C-alpha positions, 0 to 999 in steps of 0.5 A: 500500500502506498504511504505518504512517503510515496506522494512525490512518486504519485505526484510525478506520475500524475503530472507525467500522465497529464502531459502526454497527449491523448483524447483530451489534447485532440478535444482541445485542439479541435475546439480551438480550431473550430471555435477559437482560442476562448473555447480551447482555453475553456476546454483545457480549464474544464479538463484540468479541473476534472483531473484535479478532482479525480486525483484528489478523489484517488488521494482520499482513497475513493478508488480503494473504497470503490474497488472493495465495495460492490454496492458503492461501485454499482451506485456510482455506475448507476449515477453515471449512466443516469447522468449520460441519459440526462445529457443525451436527452438535453442534447436532443431537446436543444437540437430540436430548438436549434432546428426550429429557429429560422435562419436569415441567409 
């Protein structure tokens, strides 16, 4: 089990993993190219905040709790699924609103 003496190693590994390019980098580049610098910066900040929250949860032992408790893990999966369904419905409703607005071309 990791202790406080391994915190530096944990921090270095976390920073290294965040600096390697991946899907988040592609997302930021895509938003920056399509919508400009402000959208890219907002995307980068959002990903950074999410990463910090995830890292803090790991430091506090949430990963260990979820690994040992099937009930807690199942609850998190159900909440995540419900949230994805909510986002999907919201996107469908927003798209219908956008389609009904006449354009002035």
